[in-house]
C-alpha angles and dihedrals in degrees: 000000000000118000122206129206094273091045090054090051090054093050091047093050092050093045090051093051093048096045094048090049099045099034106163097336112135088353098154091049091043091058096044125084129334116280115206100181099095123170125224116200109196140170142115116311111272092029101112099267092133093051095045094045090051090049092052092041091057092060112101111265094030135090128198108230090190115213103330101226098203090050091049090051092049098048099089090058093038090054088059095046129087114271095248092050093045091050093053093050093046091052092048092052095046095045091052090051093046091050093049093049096044095239106117091113095060135055109274117215113211116196109179106139091212090063082085088080095056098030094125090053093047091052090047089053089055109031091186094049128112131209131210117201115203114205121194130180104280091219091061091044089055091054091052094046090049088051092051093044096213093139097032124122112255095019111141130201134048141249128257090276089056092249109149122244121225139069100313114123114262127219092266093062114095116248092242092051100047096099092047090050093052095048094046124101120270090252091053092050089051091053089045090057094049092049093049095049096043094046092049093050093045090054089075116067108164114094092355124121118197117211131177121240090218092061101037089120091069100031099088097099092052093046094046091049091050092051097038091237139135109278098203101075091040091049091050091058100038094046088068092056111123125160122181089190091078104119094009091139089078091066102025106045119074117227089256093050091047091051091051092050093048091043090061104031103023098112094051092042089054092044089055093045097249100113131033085018133131094291094055093042091050093053090047090051094051092046092049090052092050094243120165108222142154121231117204127188115208145151115303114278130184106177132058091242092052090047094051091049095051092045093047089231137127115270092235091061091066114103100216113203114205122186109222123199117216132172090260097046138277134332126189111226115196123193141154112288093238091058134075131211119273101210094195087062098038099046094069092046092056095036098238128098089196094056114141141167115283115250123238096268092048090047091053092045094050100040108012088233138101130241113296096020099081113113118220096255113100091183089074087066100033090254134136113250128211120189120202121231090239088078089062090071094072131060096206128043133197127201142159110269103221095301140061093245104049129069132184125210117198144142115293091225091058089049092058093039097050094036090056093206129140122255118231141149114261107129134095128206 
């Protein structure tokens, strides 16, 4: 494959980044053999692909190839080519980069977001490869893209692959939608980009693991299992992941911008559980019932103790919602956060001596949420709710509002009234 002057500059820039980053790390292994199990980290720009690829690349036996500039420059034409031709060209580009950077003996990690549009071809190029697709709330992505200005009208300049910034339609915009894209608002174009990248990546299922940006800190075991890698070093890096920008759209997008984003990306946001989800339904329920409440956005928390600390509240004021599995279905048991379930008391209430806490898969299937994010309203999920008497000792309760980064503070009497559950004694100190 012939390489022009601009192409050579792209290879040189990529090689320089990789060599400076890797230095002599894993050098004997890098020079030995020919590793075919590459990793492609894809996702919309501003979705954490750089962070995750770096974390995977730091694991022994891997090397972060960064964004491979010549591949990034070639993707618009690769996306128009047949899959077999695109696969051959992708392999030629990556093998040249791996040879130049002395990493053919380890598992290269390629992180160009645009690879999402040729992911099937990339995986065809490397039959033993795996891909990880990072999905982030499109509304937060839109905030970040607006901040960067890459798709904004009047923005000058170009990226490292010499692709111009600004409002002009990109290769991923359908021909019959190019005029609409270019005359849309900056916020709508940002949403358009997110939708295009995510939809492209999700169209490939074989050998692809989808992870959420918002839960990267706890995703190491799943990623390591998918890649057949040691989880410990990956967990050490990902466990330190914190991002105060989660949910930033609530403060950074104007009502007009949010409407534009949801007008373009609303169906996909809802499909992924980001919009029209439990958080929004909970707020709508409380407002419809005339409840006075305070909504607080904070760092992600997963335990009652962490939640109490970030809220600056007493632990006992937390309304802890626990999903209980019984032989007849699920029940939401809500108790003060400083208490634990007394199964001898709860079993008769739910009619099953073998009742137990739902596991993570059951929790997600029943609520669409992960542990620690479930609000104390079973009605939102079509479930019976039982409130423990321990909650009656406080006047004000706090709880996570359908996410790990949002809390609601409200009167306990409104919780029981709106929740419509029964009050009983089933907790122990």
